[in-house]
All heavy atoms as a GROMACS GRO file, in nm:
protein
  570
    1MET      N    1   0.082  -0.118   0.000
    1MET     CA    2   0.000   0.000   0.000
    1MET      C    3   0.088   0.126   0.000
    1MET      O    4   0.060   0.220  -0.072
    1MET     CB    5  -0.092   0.000   0.122
    1MET     CG    6  -0.176   0.124   0.131
    1MET     SD    7  -0.278   0.139   0.274
    1MET     CE    8  -0.161   0.189   0.395
    2LEU      N    9   0.190   0.126   0.081
    2LEU     CA   10   0.276   0.242   0.088
    2LEU      C   11   0.350   0.264  -0.044
    2LEU      O   12   0.369   0.378  -0.086
    2LEU     CB   13   0.376   0.227   0.204
    2LEU     CG   14   0.466   0.346   0.230
    2LEU    CD1   15   0.382   0.466   0.269
    2LEU    CD2   16   0.566   0.315   0.338
    3ALA      N   17   0.387   0.156  -0.110
    3ALA     CA   18   0.457   0.168  -0.237
    3ALA      C   19   0.368   0.233  -0.343
    3ALA      O   20   0.415   0.318  -0.420
    3ALA     CB   21   0.504   0.030  -0.284
    4ILE      N   22   0.242   0.196  -0.346
    4ILE     CA   23   0.149   0.255  -0.442
    4ILE      C   24   0.132   0.404  -0.413
    4ILE      O   25   0.133   0.487  -0.505
    4ILE     CB   26   0.013   0.182  -0.439
    4ILE    CG1   27   0.029   0.039  -0.488
    4ILE    CG2   28  -0.090   0.256  -0.523
    4ILE    CD1   29  -0.093  -0.046  -0.470
    5PHE      N   30   0.117   0.438  -0.285
    5PHE     CA   31   0.102   0.579  -0.247
    5PHE      C   32   0.225   0.659  -0.289
    5PHE      O   33   0.212   0.768  -0.347
    5PHE     CB   34   0.078   0.592  -0.097
    5PHE     CG   35   0.081   0.733  -0.049
    5PHE    CD1   36  -0.020   0.821  -0.082
    5PHE    CD2   37   0.186   0.779   0.029
    5PHE    CE1   38  -0.017   0.953  -0.038
    5PHE    CE2   39   0.189   0.909   0.073
    5PHE     CZ   40   0.087   0.997   0.039
    6LEU      N   41   0.343   0.608  -0.260
    6LEU     CA   42   0.465   0.681  -0.295
    6LEU      C   43   0.481   0.695  -0.446
    6LEU      O   44   0.527   0.799  -0.496
    6LEU     CB   45   0.587   0.613  -0.233
    6LEU     CG   46   0.595   0.621  -0.081
    6LEU    CD1   47   0.714   0.540  -0.031
    6LEU    CD2   48   0.605   0.765  -0.036
    7PHE      N   49   0.443   0.591  -0.520
    7PHE     CA   50   0.450   0.597  -0.666
    7PHE      C   51   0.355   0.705  -0.719
    7PHE      O   52   0.393   0.786  -0.804
    7PHE     CB   53   0.416   0.460  -0.725
    7PHE     CG   54   0.421   0.457  -0.875
    7PHE    CD1   55   0.541   0.469  -0.942
    7PHE    CD2   56   0.304   0.444  -0.948
    7PHE    CE1   57   0.545   0.467  -1.081
    7PHE    CE2   58   0.307   0.442  -1.086
    7PHE     CZ   59   0.428   0.454  -1.153
    8LEU      N   60   0.232   0.707  -0.669
    8LEU     CA   61   0.136   0.809  -0.712
    8LEU      C   62   0.183   0.949  -0.673
    8LEU      O   63   0.167   1.045  -0.748
    8LEU     CB   64  -0.002   0.782  -0.653
    8LEU     CG   65  -0.078   0.662  -0.710
    8LEU    CD1   66  -0.205   0.639  -0.632
    8LEU    CD2   67  -0.107   0.682  -0.857
    9LEU      N   68   0.242   0.960  -0.556
    9LEU     CA   69   0.294   1.088  -0.512
    9LEU      C   70   0.409   1.136  -0.601
    9LEU      O   71   0.417   1.253  -0.637
    9LEU     CB   72   0.341   1.077  -0.366
    9LEU     CG   73   0.364   1.206  -0.292
    9LEU    CD1   74   0.237   1.287  -0.283
    9LEU    CD2   75   0.417   1.178  -0.154
   10LEU      N   76   0.496   1.044  -0.640
   10LEU     CA   77   0.606   1.078  -0.730
   10LEU      C   78   0.553   1.126  -0.865
   10LEU      O   79   0.601   1.226  -0.920
   10LEU     CB   80   0.698   0.957  -0.748
   10LEU     CG   81   0.815   0.976  -0.843
   10LEU    CD1   82   0.914   1.075  -0.784
   10LEU    CD2   83   0.882   0.843  -0.870
   11ILE      N   84   0.454   1.055  -0.918
   11ILE     CA   85   0.395   1.095  -1.046
   11ILE      C   86   0.333   1.234  -1.033
   11ILE      O   87   0.349   1.318  -1.122
   11ILE     CB   88   0.290   0.992  -1.092
   11ILE    CG1   89   0.359   0.863  -1.133
   11ILE    CG2   90   0.206   1.046  -1.206
   11ILE    CD1   91   0.264   0.751  -1.166
   12ALA      N   92   0.263   1.260  -0.923
   12ALA     CA   93   0.200   1.390  -0.903
   12ALA      C   94   0.304   1.501  -0.898
   12ALA      O   95   0.285   1.608  -0.958
   12ALA     CB   96   0.117   1.388  -0.775
   13VAL      N   97   0.413   1.478  -0.828
   13VAL     CA   98   0.517   1.581  -0.817
   13VAL      C   99   0.583   1.607  -0.952
   13VAL      O  100   0.602   1.723  -0.991
   13VAL     CB  101   0.622   1.540  -0.711
   13VAL    CG1  102   0.744   1.629  -0.716
   13VAL    CG2  103   0.560   1.542  -0.573
   14VAL      N  104   0.614   1.502  -1.025
   14VAL     CA  105   0.679   1.519  -1.156
   14VAL      C  106   0.586   1.592  -1.253
   14VAL      O  107   0.627   1.686  -1.321
   14VAL     CB  108   0.724   1.382  -1.214
   14VAL    CG1  109   0.767   1.395  -1.358
   14VAL    CG2  110   0.837   1.326  -1.130
   15CYS      N  111   0.461   1.549  -1.258
   15CYS     CA  112   0.365   1.615  -1.348
   15CYS      C  113   0.345   1.761  -1.308
   15CYS      O  114   0.341   1.850  -1.393
   15CYS     CB  115   0.231   1.542  -1.345
   15CYS     SG  116   0.232   1.384  -1.430
   16GLY      N  117   0.333   1.786  -1.179
   16GLY     CA  118   0.315   1.924  -1.133
   16GLY      C  119   0.435   2.010  -1.164
   16GLY      O  120   0.421   2.125  -1.207
   17PHE      N  121   0.553   1.955  -1.143
   17PHE     CA  122   0.675   2.031  -1.170
   17PHE      C  123   0.687   2.065  -1.319
   17PHE      O  124   0.710   2.180  -1.355
   17PHE     CB  125   0.797   1.950  -1.124
   17PHE     CG  126   0.927   2.023  -1.138
   17PHE    CD1  127   0.958   2.127  -1.052
   17PHE    CD2  128   1.017   1.987  -1.236
   17PHE    CE1  129   1.079   2.194  -1.064
   17PHE    CE2  130   1.136   2.054  -1.250
   17PHE     CZ  131   1.169   2.157  -1.164
   18LEU      N  132   0.667   1.966  -1.403
   18LEU     CA  133   0.675   1.990  -1.547
   18LEU      C  134   0.565   2.085  -1.594
   18LEU      O  135   0.588   2.171  -1.679
   18LEU     CB  136   0.667   1.859  -1.624
   18LEU     CG  137   0.790   1.768  -1.615
   18LEU    CD1  138   0.765   1.637  -1.687
   18LEU    CD2  139   0.912   1.838  -1.672
   19GLY      N  140   0.447   2.069  -1.540
   19GLY     CA  141   0.337   2.156  -1.579
   19GLY      C  142   0.358   2.300  -1.538
   19GLY      O  143   0.313   2.393  -1.606
   20ALA      N  144   0.426   2.321  -1.426
   20ALA     CA  145   0.450   2.458  -1.380
   20ALA      C  146   0.568   2.523  -1.454
   20ALA      O  147   0.568   2.645  -1.474
   20ALA     CB  148   0.478   2.457  -1.230
   21ILE      N  149   0.665   2.445  -1.496
   21ILE     CA  150   0.786   2.500  -1.557
   21ILE      C  151   0.774   2.517  -1.709
   21ILE      O  152   0.808   2.622  -1.762
   21ILE     CB  153   0.908   2.410  -1.524
   21ILE    CG1  154   0.931   2.405  -1.373
   21ILE    CG2  155   1.032   2.456  -1.598
   21ILE    CD1  156   0.966   2.536  -1.310
   22VAL      N  157   0.726   2.414  -1.778
   22VAL     CA  158   0.724   2.416  -1.924
   22VAL      C  159   0.602   2.494  -1.975
   22VAL      O  160   0.490   2.467  -1.934
   22VAL     CB  161   0.723   2.271  -1.980
   22VAL    CG1  162   0.718   2.272  -2.131
   22VAL    CG2  163   0.845   2.195  -1.932
   23LYS      N  164   0.628   2.588  -2.062
   23LYS     CA  165   0.520   2.671  -2.116
   23LYS      C  166   0.429   2.584  -2.204
   23LYS      O  167   0.477   2.506  -2.287
   23LYS     CB  168   0.579   2.785  -2.198
   23LYS     CG  169   0.478   2.882  -2.249
   23LYS     CD  170   0.542   2.996  -2.324
   23LYS     CE  171   0.434   3.091  -2.374
   23LYS     NZ  172   0.493   3.202  -2.447
   24GLY      N  173   0.299   2.597  -2.185
   24GLY     CA  174   0.204   2.522  -2.266
   24GLY      C  175   0.164   2.389  -2.208
   24GLY      O  176   0.084   2.316  -2.267
   25LEU      N  177   0.220   2.352  -2.093
   25LEU     CA  178   0.186   2.224  -2.031
   25LEU      C  179   0.113   2.245  -1.898
   25LEU      O  180   0.130   2.168  -1.804
   25LEU     CB  181   0.311   2.139  -2.010
   25LEU     CG  182   0.378   2.086  -2.135
   25LEU    CD1  183   0.500   2.002  -2.098
   25LEU    CD2  184   0.283   2.006  -2.221
   26PHE      N  185   0.030   2.348  -1.894
   26PHE     CA  186  -0.046   2.374  -1.772
   26PHE      C  187  -0.139   2.257  -1.740
   26PHE      O  188  -0.164   2.226  -1.623
   26PHE     CB  189  -0.128   2.503  -1.787
   26PHE     CG  190  -0.208   2.537  -1.666
   26PHE    CD1  191  -0.146   2.584  -1.552
   26PHE    CD2  192  -0.345   2.521  -1.665
   26PHE    CE1  193  -0.218   2.614  -1.438
   26PHE    CE2  194  -0.420   2.551  -1.553
   26PHE     CZ  195  -0.356   2.599  -1.439
   27TRP      N  196  -0.188   2.189  -1.844
   27TRP     CA  197  -0.276   2.072  -1.823
   27TRP      C  198  -0.203   1.963  -1.745
   27TRP      O  199  -0.266   1.888  -1.672
   27TRP     CB  200  -0.328   2.020  -1.957
   27TRP     CG  201  -0.218   1.982  -2.054
   27TRP    CD1  202  -0.156   2.062  -2.144
   27TRP    CD2  203  -0.158   1.854  -2.066
   27TRP    NE1  204  -0.060   1.992  -2.212
   27TRP    CE2  205  -0.059   1.863  -2.167
   27TRP    CE3  206  -0.175   1.732  -2.003
   27TRP    CZ2  207   0.020   1.755  -2.205
   27TRP    CZ3  208  -0.097   1.625  -2.043
   27TRP    CH2  209  -0.001   1.637  -2.141
   28LEU      N  210  -0.072   1.956  -1.759
   28LEU     CA  211   0.003   1.856  -1.685
   28LEU      C  212   0.006   1.890  -1.536
   28LEU      O  213   0.003   1.800  -1.451
   28LEU     CB  214   0.146   1.849  -1.740
   28LEU     CG  215   0.224   1.720  -1.719
   28LEU    CD1  216   0.146   1.602  -1.773
   28LEU    CD2  217   0.359   1.727  -1.784
   29LEU      N  218   0.007   2.017  -1.504
   29LEU     CA  219  -0.003   2.060  -1.364
   29LEU      C  220  -0.138   2.018  -1.305
   29LEU      O  221  -0.145   1.968  -1.192
   29LEU     CB  222   0.014   2.212  -1.353
   29LEU     CG  223  -0.004   2.273  -1.215
   29LEU    CD1  224   0.103   2.221  -1.119
   29LEU    CD2  225  -0.001   2.423  -1.223
   30ILE      N  226  -0.244   2.033  -1.382
   30ILE     CA  227  -0.378   1.993  -1.338
   30ILE      C  228  -0.382   1.842  -1.315
   30ILE      O  229  -0.435   1.794  -1.214
   30ILE     CB  230  -0.485   2.036  -1.441
   30ILE    CG1  231  -0.483   2.186  -1.462
   30ILE    CG2  232  -0.622   1.986  -1.400
   30ILE    CD1  233  -0.509   2.267  -1.337
   31ILE      N  234  -0.324   1.765  -1.405
   31ILE     CA  235  -0.320   1.618  -1.390
   31ILE      C  236  -0.241   1.582  -1.265
   31ILE      O  237  -0.279   1.491  -1.190
   31ILE     CB  238  -0.260   1.552  -1.515
   31ILE    CG1  239  -0.358   1.564  -1.632
   31ILE    CG2  240  -0.226   1.405  -1.489
   31ILE    CD1  241  -0.306   1.513  -1.763
   32GLY      N  242  -0.130   1.651  -1.239
   32GLY     CA  243  -0.052   1.626  -1.118
   32GLY      C  244  -0.134   1.651  -0.992
   32GLY      O  245  -0.127   1.573  -0.897
   33CYS      N  246  -0.213   1.757  -0.992
   33CYS     CA  247  -0.298   1.786  -0.876
   33CYS      C  248  -0.404   1.677  -0.858
   33CYS      O  249  -0.431   1.635  -0.745
   33CYS     CB  250  -0.365   1.922  -0.892
   33CYS     SG  251  -0.249   2.060  -0.883
   34VAL      N  252  -0.463   1.632  -0.967
   34VAL     CA  253  -0.564   1.527  -0.960
   34VAL      C  254  -0.503   1.397  -0.909
   34VAL      O  255  -0.561   1.329  -0.823
   34VAL     CB  256  -0.631   1.506  -1.098
   34VAL    CG1  257  -0.718   1.382  -1.100
   34VAL    CG2  258  -0.712   1.629  -1.135
   35VAL      N  259  -0.385   1.362  -0.956
   35VAL     CA  260  -0.318   1.240  -0.910
   35VAL      C  261  -0.285   1.250  -0.761
   35VAL      O  262  -0.300   1.153  -0.687
   35VAL     CB  263  -0.191   1.211  -0.994
   35VAL    CG1  264  -0.109   1.099  -0.933
   35VAL    CG2  265  -0.230   1.175  -1.136
   36PHE      N  266  -0.245   1.368  -0.716
   36PHE     CA  267  -0.217   1.388  -0.574
   36PHE      C  268  -0.342   1.366  -0.489
   36PHE      O  269  -0.338   1.299  -0.387
   36PHE     CB  270  -0.161   1.529  -0.550
   36PHE     CG  271  -0.136   1.558  -0.405
   36PHE    CD1  272  -0.026   1.504  -0.341
   36PHE    CD2  273  -0.221   1.640  -0.334
   36PHE    CE1  274  -0.002   1.530  -0.207
   36PHE    CE2  275  -0.199   1.667  -0.201
   36PHE     CZ  276  -0.088   1.612  -0.137
   37VAL      N  277  -0.454   1.423  -0.533
   37VAL     CA  278  -0.580   1.405  -0.459
   37VAL      C  279  -0.620   1.258  -0.457
   37VAL      O  280  -0.663   1.206  -0.353
   37VAL     CB  281  -0.690   1.494  -0.520
   37VAL    CG1  282  -0.827   1.459  -0.465
   37VAL    CG2  283  -0.659   1.640  -0.497
   38VAL      N  284  -0.604   1.188  -0.568
   38VAL     CA  285  -0.637   1.045  -0.574
   38VAL      C  286  -0.549   0.967  -0.478
   38VAL      O  287  -0.596   0.877  -0.408
   38VAL     CB  288  -0.624   0.992  -0.719
   38VAL    CG1  289  -0.627   0.841  -0.724
   38VAL    CG2  290  -0.734   1.050  -0.806
   39ALA      N  291  -0.421   1.000  -0.472
   39ALA     CA  292  -0.330   0.929  -0.382
   39ALA      C  293  -0.369   0.949  -0.236
   39ALA      O  294  -0.371   0.854  -0.157
   39ALA     CB  295  -0.186   0.976  -0.405
   40VAL      N  296  -0.404   1.072  -0.200
   40VAL     CA  297  -0.443   1.100  -0.062
   40VAL      C  298  -0.574   1.028  -0.028
   40VAL      O  299  -0.588   0.970   0.080
   40VAL     CB  300  -0.455   1.252  -0.039
   40VAL    CG1  301  -0.521   1.284   0.093
   40VAL    CG2  302  -0.317   1.316  -0.048
   41LEU      N  303  -0.670   1.029  -0.120
   41LEU     CA  304  -0.796   0.957  -0.097
   41LEU      C  305  -0.773   0.808  -0.085
   41LEU      O  306  -0.835   0.740  -0.002
   41LEU     CB  307  -0.895   0.987  -0.210
   41LEU     CG  308  -0.956   1.126  -0.210
   41LEU    CD1  309  -1.043   1.145  -0.332
   41LEU    CD2  310  -1.035   1.149  -0.084
   42PHE      N  311  -0.684   0.754  -0.168
   42PHE     CA  312  -0.653   0.611  -0.164
   42PHE      C  313  -0.600   0.571  -0.027
   42PHE      O  314  -0.647   0.475   0.034
   42PHE     CB  315  -0.550   0.578  -0.273
   42PHE     CG  316  -0.500   0.437  -0.271
   42PHE    CD1  317  -0.580   0.334  -0.314
   42PHE    CD2  318  -0.372   0.409  -0.226
   42PHE    CE1  319  -0.535   0.204  -0.312
   42PHE    CE2  320  -0.326   0.279  -0.224
   42PHE     CZ  321  -0.408   0.176  -0.267
   43VAL      N  322  -0.505   0.646   0.024
   43VAL     CA  323  -0.448   0.615   0.156
   43VAL      C  324  -0.552   0.636   0.266
   43VAL      O  325  -0.563   0.556   0.359
   43VAL     CB  326  -0.322   0.700   0.181
   43VAL    CG1  327  -0.277   0.690   0.325
   43VAL    CG2  328  -0.211   0.654   0.090
   44GLY      N  329  -0.631   0.741   0.254
   44GLY     CA  330  -0.733   0.766   0.354
   44GLY      C  331  -0.837   0.654   0.361
   44GLY      O  332  -0.878   0.612   0.470
   45LEU      N  333  -0.879   0.606   0.247
   45LEU     CA  334  -0.977   0.498   0.245
   45LEU      C  335  -0.917   0.368   0.298
   45LEU      O  336  -0.982   0.294   0.371
   45LEU     CB  337  -1.030   0.476   0.103
   45LEU     CG  338  -1.120   0.587   0.051
   45LEU    CD1  339  -1.156   0.560  -0.096
   45LEU    CD2  340  -1.246   0.598   0.134
   46ARG      N  341  -0.793   0.340   0.263
   46ARG     CA  342  -0.728   0.218   0.311
   46ARG      C  343  -0.710   0.221   0.463
   46ARG      O  344  -0.735   0.123   0.531
   46ARG     CB  345  -0.593   0.199   0.243
   46ARG     CG  346  -0.600   0.178   0.095
   46ARG     CD  347  -0.646   0.041   0.061
   46ARG     NE  348  -0.544  -0.053   0.102
   46ARG     CZ  349  -0.532  -0.175   0.055
   46ARG    NH1  350  -0.613  -0.217  -0.036
   46ARG    NH2  351  -0.440  -0.255   0.099
   47LEU      N  352  -0.668   0.335   0.516
   47LEU     CA  353  -0.650   0.346   0.660
   47LEU      C  354  -0.784   0.342   0.732
   47LEU      O  355  -0.794   0.286   0.841
   47LEU     CB  356  -0.575   0.475   0.696
   47LEU     CG  357  -0.427   0.477   0.663
   47LEU    CD1  358  -0.367   0.613   0.696
   47LEU    CD2  359  -0.353   0.368   0.736
   48GLY      N  360  -0.884   0.403   0.674
   48GLY     CA  361  -1.017   0.403   0.734
   48GLY      C  362  -1.073   0.262   0.745
   48GLY      O  363  -1.132   0.225   0.846
   49ARG      N  364  -1.053   0.182   0.643
   49ARG     CA  365  -1.099   0.043   0.647
   49ARG      C  366  -1.024  -0.036   0.753
   49ARG      O  367  -1.081  -0.115   0.824
   49ARG     CB  368  -1.078  -0.024   0.511
   49ARG     CG  369  -1.192  -0.005   0.419
   49ARG     CD  370  -1.184  -0.109   0.311
   49ARG     NE  371  -1.199  -0.046   0.182
   49ARG     CZ  372  -1.148  -0.089   0.072
   49ARG    NH1  373  -1.073  -0.195   0.071
   49ARG    NH2  374  -1.169  -0.027  -0.040
   50ARG      N  375  -0.894  -0.014   0.760
   50ARG     CA  376  -0.812  -0.088   0.856
   50ARG      C  377  -0.854  -0.054   0.999
   50ARG      O  378  -0.866  -0.140   1.084
   50ARG     CB  379  -0.665  -0.056   0.836
   50ARG     CG  380  -0.575  -0.135   0.930
   50ARG     CD  381  -0.431  -0.109   0.904
   50ARG     NE  382  -0.396  -0.162   0.774
   50ARG     CZ  383  -0.284  -0.134   0.711
   50ARG    NH1  384  -0.198  -0.053   0.766
   50ARG    NH2  385  -0.256  -0.186   0.595
   51LEU      N  386  -0.876   0.074   1.026
   51LEU     CA  387  -0.918   0.114   1.160
   51LEU      C  388  -1.057   0.060   1.191
   51LEU      O  389  -1.085   0.025   1.305
   51LEU     CB  390  -0.916   0.267   1.172
   51LEU     CG  391  -0.777   0.331   1.168
   51LEU    CD1  392  -0.790   0.482   1.171
   51LEU    CD2  393  -0.691   0.282   1.281
   52GLY      N  394  -1.144   0.054   1.092
   52GLY     CA  395  -1.277  -0.001   1.113
   52GLY      C  396  -1.272  -0.148   1.152
   52GLY      O  397  -1.347  -0.194   1.238
   53ARG      N  398  -1.181  -0.223   1.092
   53ARG     CA  399  -1.167  -0.364   1.127
   53ARG      C  400  -1.115  -0.379   1.269
   53ARG      O  401  -1.157  -0.467   1.342
   53ARG     CB  402  -1.071  -0.434   1.030
   53ARG     CG  403  -1.141  -0.482   0.906
   53ARG     CD  404  -1.050  -0.571   0.827
   53ARG     NE  405  -1.025  -0.502   0.702
   53ARG     CZ  406  -0.910  -0.495   0.640
   53ARG    NH1  407  -0.805  -0.555   0.688
   53ARG    NH2  408  -0.897  -0.429   0.528
   54ARG      N  409  -1.024  -0.293   1.310
   54ARG     CA  410  -0.971  -0.300   1.446
   54ARG      C  411  -1.081  -0.273   1.548
   54ARG      O  412  -1.091  -0.338   1.650
   54ARG     CB  413  -0.859  -0.199   1.466
   54ARG     CG  414  -0.730  -0.241   1.404
   54ARG     CD  415  -0.622  -0.143   1.440
   54ARG     NE  416  -0.504  -0.168   1.362
   54ARG     CZ  417  -0.409  -0.081   1.342
   54ARG    NH1  418  -0.418   0.038   1.396
   54ARG    NH2  419  -0.304  -0.110   1.270
   55ASP      N  420  -1.164  -0.173   1.518
   55ASP     CA  421  -1.274  -0.141   1.609
   55ASP      C  422  -1.372  -0.256   1.618
   55ASP      O  423  -1.422  -0.288   1.727
   55ASP     CB  424  -1.347  -0.014   1.563
   55ASP     CG  425  -1.262   0.111   1.582
   55ASP    OD1  426  -1.165   0.104   1.661
   55ASP    OD2  427  -1.293   0.213   1.519
   56ALA      N  428  -1.401  -0.320   1.506
   56ALA     CA  429  -1.494  -0.434   1.506
   56ALA      C  430  -1.436  -0.550   1.588
   56ALA      O  431  -1.508  -0.614   1.665
   56ALA     CB  432  -1.523  -0.479   1.363
   57ALA      N  433  -1.309  -0.577   1.572
   57ALA     CA  434  -1.245  -0.685   1.648
   57ALA      C  435  -1.246  -0.652   1.797
   57ALA      O  436  -1.268  -0.740   1.881
   57ALA     CB  437  -1.102  -0.707   1.599
   58ARG      N  438  -1.224  -0.527   1.830
   58ARG     CA  439  -1.226  -0.486   1.970
   58ARG      C  440  -1.366  -0.501   2.030
   58ARG      O  441  -1.382  -0.548   2.143
   58ARG     CB  442  -1.180  -0.340   1.981
   58ARG     CG  443  -1.152  -0.296   2.123
   58ARG     CD  444  -1.095  -0.155   2.128
   58ARG     NE  445  -0.965  -0.150   2.063
   58ARG     CZ  446  -0.928  -0.055   1.980
   58ARG    NH1  447  -1.010   0.043   1.949
   58ARG    NH2  448  -0.809  -0.055   1.925
   59ARG      N  449  -1.468  -0.466   1.954
   59ARG     CA  450  -1.606  -0.482   2.002
   59ARG      C  451  -1.640  -0.629   2.021
   59ARG      O  452  -1.706  -0.665   2.118
   59ARG     CB  453  -1.704  -0.418   1.903
   59ARG     CG  454  -1.711  -0.268   1.914
   59ARG     CD  455  -1.827  -0.215   1.832
   59ARG     NE  456  -1.811  -0.246   1.691
   59ARG     CZ  457  -1.768  -0.161   1.599
   59ARG    NH1  458  -1.737  -0.040   1.633
   59ARG    NH2  459  -1.757  -0.198   1.474
   60GLU      N  460  -1.596  -0.715   1.928
   60GLU     CA  461  -1.623  -0.859   1.941
   60GLU      C  462  -1.555  -0.916   2.064
   60GLU      O  463  -1.613  -0.997   2.136
   60GLU     CB  464  -1.576  -0.933   1.816
   60GLU     CG  465  -1.664  -0.908   1.694
   60GLU     CD  466  -1.607  -0.974   1.570
   60GLU    OE1  467  -1.509  -1.050   1.581
   60GLU    OE2  468  -1.662  -0.948   1.462
   61ALA      N  469  -1.432  -0.875   2.090
   61ALA     CA  470  -1.359  -0.924   2.206
   61ALA      C  471  -1.426  -0.877   2.335
   61ALA      O  472  -1.438  -0.953   2.432
   61ALA     CB  473  -1.214  -0.876   2.203
   62LYS      N  474  -1.475  -0.753   2.336
   62LYS     CA  475  -1.542  -0.701   2.453
   62LYS      C  476  -1.674  -0.776   2.477
   62LYS      O  477  -1.708  -0.807   2.592
   62LYS     CB  478  -1.571  -0.552   2.432
   62LYS     CG  479  -1.585  -0.474   2.559
   62LYS     CD  480  -1.614  -0.328   2.528
   62LYS     CE  481  -1.489  -0.246   2.551
   62LYS     NZ  482  -1.515  -0.102   2.540
   63ALA      N  483  -1.746  -0.809   2.370
   63ALA     CA  484  -1.872  -0.881   2.383
   63ALA      C  485  -1.847  -1.024   2.432
   63ALA      O  486  -1.922  -1.076   2.515
   63ALA     CB  487  -1.945  -0.884   2.249
   64ALA      N  488  -1.740  -1.087   2.383
   64ALA     CA  489  -1.708  -1.222   2.427
   64ALA      C  490  -1.668  -1.223   2.574
   64ALA      O  491  -1.705  -1.315   2.649
   64ALA     CB  492  -1.595  -1.279   2.342
   65LYS      N  493  -1.597  -1.122   2.617
   65LYS     CA  494  -1.555  -1.114   2.756
   65LYS      C  495  -1.677  -1.090   2.847
   65LYS      O  496  -1.686  -1.144   2.957
   65LYS     CB  497  -1.454  -1.002   2.775
   65LYS     CG  498  -1.390  -1.000   2.910
   65LYS     CD  499  -1.280  -0.896   2.916
   65LYS     CE  500  -1.211  -0.901   3.051
   65LYS     NZ  501  -1.104  -0.804   3.060
   66ALA      N  502  -1.770  -1.010   2.800
   66ALA     CA  503  -1.891  -0.982   2.879
   66ALA      C  504  -1.980  -1.106   2.890
   66ALA      O  505  -2.053  -1.121   2.987
   66ALA     CB  506  -1.968  -0.867   2.816
   67ALA      N  507  -1.973  -1.194   2.792
   67ALA     CA  508  -2.056  -1.315   2.793
   67ALA      C  509  -2.001  -1.422   2.886
   67ALA      O  510  -2.074  -1.515   2.923
   67ALA     CB  511  -2.068  -1.370   2.651
   68GLU      N  512  -1.874  -1.410   2.924
   68GLU     CA  513  -1.816  -1.509   3.016
   68GLU      C  514  -1.881  -1.496   3.153
   68GLU      O  515  -1.916  -1.386   3.198
   68GLU     CB  516  -1.665  -1.486   3.029
   68GLU     CG  517  -1.587  -1.515   2.905
   68GLU     CD  518  -1.438  -1.483   2.921
   68GLU    OE1  519  -1.399  -1.436   3.030
   68GLU    OE2  520  -1.365  -1.505   2.825
   69PRO      N  521  -1.898  -1.609   3.222
   69PRO     CA  522  -1.956  -1.602   3.358
   69PRO      C  523  -1.862  -1.529   3.454
   69PRO      O  524  -1.741  -1.545   3.447
   69PRO     CB  525  -1.974  -1.748   3.398
   69PRO     CG  526  -1.891  -1.826   3.303
   69PRO     CD  527  -1.868  -1.744   3.181
   70GLN      N  528  -1.921  -1.451   3.541
   70GLN     CA  529  -1.842  -1.374   3.637
   70GLN      C  530  -1.848  -1.441   3.774
   70GLN      O  531  -1.950  -1.496   3.812
   70GLN     CB  532  -1.900  -1.231   3.648
   70GLN     CG  533  -1.899  -1.154   3.518
   70GLN     CD  534  -1.757  -1.123   3.473
   70GLN    OE1  535  -1.670  -1.100   3.553
   70GLN    NE2  536  -1.736  -1.124   3.342
   71GLY      N  537  -1.741  -1.434   3.846
   71GLY     CA  538  -1.737  -1.486   3.982
   71GLY      C  539  -1.722  -1.637   3.987
   71GLY      O  540  -1.714  -1.705   3.885
   72PRO      N  541  -1.718  -1.691   4.107
   72PRO     CA  542  -1.701  -1.836   4.121
   72PRO      C  543  -1.830  -1.910   4.081
   72PRO      O  544  -1.941  -1.862   4.101
   72PRO     CB  545  -1.672  -1.855   4.270
   72PRO     CG  546  -1.729  -1.733   4.336
   72PRO     CD  547  -1.722  -1.623   4.235
   73THR      N  548  -1.810  -2.026   4.026
   73THR     CA  549  -1.926  -2.108   3.985
   73THR      C  550  -1.958  -2.206   4.097
   73THR      O  551  -1.870  -2.257   4.163
   73THR     CB  552  -1.893  -2.186   3.856
   73THR    OG1  553  -1.778  -2.265   3.878
   73THR    CG2  554  -1.869  -2.089   3.741
   74GLN      N  555  -2.084  -2.231   4.117
   74GLN     CA  556  -2.126  -2.325   4.221
   74GLN      C  557  -2.164  -2.458   4.158
   74GLN      O  558  -2.234  -2.461   4.059
   74GLN     CB  559  -2.248  -2.268   4.297
   74GLN     CG  560  -2.213  -2.141   4.370
   74GLN     CD  561  -2.335  -2.085   4.440
   74GLN    OE1  562  -2.445  -2.137   4.424
   74GLN    NE2  563  -2.316  -1.980   4.517
   75PRO      N  564  -2.114  -2.569   4.217
   75PRO     CA  565  -2.145  -2.701   4.159
   75PRO      C  566  -2.287  -2.745   4.185
   75PRO      O  567  -2.360  -2.705   4.263
   75PRO     CB  568  -2.048  -2.796   4.229
   75PRO     CG  569  -1.988  -2.720   4.342
   75PRO     CD  570  -2.020  -2.576   4.324
   0.00000   0.00000   0.00000
């Protein structure tokens, strides 16, 4: 995941740099900005999903612990 993000970030920087420097390639600057936004959204969605799974696992563990009998058991 990190490799994809860094690759997209590199593409965004190169496109933005070329679009800002070379006359007539302003569209490349726009593409660089769009790629940057896509990269940030990609990482945000991936992290959001991962955190959601952790929260779900934590809730399941808490529910399982609450279902265990409390105190000493009588025969």
